[in-house]
Structure formats: C-alpha cells, structure tokens
C-alpha positions in Angstrom: -13.2 17.1 0.0 -13.7 14.6 -2.7 -11.0 12.0 -3.3 -10.3 9.0 -5.5 -8.8 5.7 -4.7 -5.9 4.4 -6.8 -5.4 0.7 -6.2 -1.8 -0.5 -5.8 -1.0 -4.2 -5.7 1.5 -5.3 -3.1 2.5 -8.9 -2.8 1.5 -10.3 0.6 5.0 -11.5 1.3 6.3 -7.9 0.9 3.8 -6.7 3.4 4.9 -9.5 5.8 8.6 -8.7 5.2 8.0 -5.1 6.0 6.1 -6.1 9.2 3.7 -3.3 8.6 -0.1 -3.0 8.5 -1.8 -2.1 5.2 -2.6 1.3 6.7 1.0 1.9 7.6 2.1 1.0 4.1 -0.6 3.2 2.6 0.7 6.1 4.7 4.3 5.5 3.6 3.2 5.3 -0.1 1.2 8.5 0.2 4.0 10.3 2.0 6.6 9.1 -0.5 4.6 10.2 -3.4 3.8 13.6 -1.8 7.5 14.2 -1.1 8.4 13.3 -4.7 5.8 15.6 -6.2 6.7 18.4 -3.8 10.4 18.0 -4.6 9.6 18.1 -8.3 7.6 21.4 -7.8 4.4 19.8 -8.9 2.7 20.3 -5.5 2.9 23.1 -3.0 3.8 22.3 0.6 0.1 22.5 1.6 -1.1 20.2 -1.1 1.7 17.7 -0.5 0.8 17.6 3.2 -2.9 17.1 2.2 -1.9 14.2 -0.1 0.4 12.6 2.5 -2.5 12.7 5.0 -0.2 13.5 7.9 0.3 16.6 10.0 2.5 19.4 8.8 5.0 18.6 11.6 5.1 14.9 10.5 5.5 15.9 6.8 8.3 18.4 7.6 10.0 15.6 9.6 9.8 13.4 6.6 11.3 16.1 4.4 14.1 16.7 6.8 14.8 13.0 7.0 15.1 13.0 3.2 17.3 16.1 3.3 14.7 18.1 1.3 14.3 21.8 2.1 10.8 23.3 2.4 12.1 26.5 0.9 14.2 27.1 -2.2 15.3 30.6 -1.2 19.0 31.3 -1.8 21.3 32.7 0.8 21.2 36.1 -1.0 17.4 36.2 -0.9 17.4 35.5 2.8 20.0 38.1 3.5 18.0 40.6 1.4 14.9 39.9 3.5 17.0 40.3 6.7 18.2 43.7 5.5 14.6 44.8 4.6 13.4 43.8 8.1 16.2 45.7 9.7 15.2 48.8 7.7 11.6 48.7 9.1 
C-alpha cells in the first residue's frame, strides 16, 4: 500500500507538556482524524481503521470513548432485522 506523509508542526513545549513521544502523538493525530472523517461519513469503518493505523479493537474502543456508534441503524431497522431472522 502506497502512502503519503503530511508534515504537521508541533511546538516542542507542547510535546513536552503532553509527556508523549512523537510516535504516540502521531498515533493520536491519526486516530483523531480517522474518527472525525468516519463520523462525517467520509470514510468507512475499514478505511478509518486503516488511516488510524491501529487494530479494529483499538479503533472501536476510541469510538466508544468518544460516544460514537459504529452503526447508524435505527431501532426500527434493527427490530425489522430481528423479525426477519425469526422468520428464517
């Protein structure tokens, strides 16, 4: 998979204040952007996970922490699916 690098300038004192490594901050940035784009409907769950560079489990934990659902199904849609499965 081909990728590009997008440089982001972060003042050193911010990195020190966060007490994180550059890699940790990079992961946080990528995850935050992936969550935002997923929430806006611009990325599928799979592509958001790919952008975040974390496991599906870790990404879903981040979504849950941000109170973002991985599905936008309504209660009615879910109940309709339950009824369909009962009829099988």
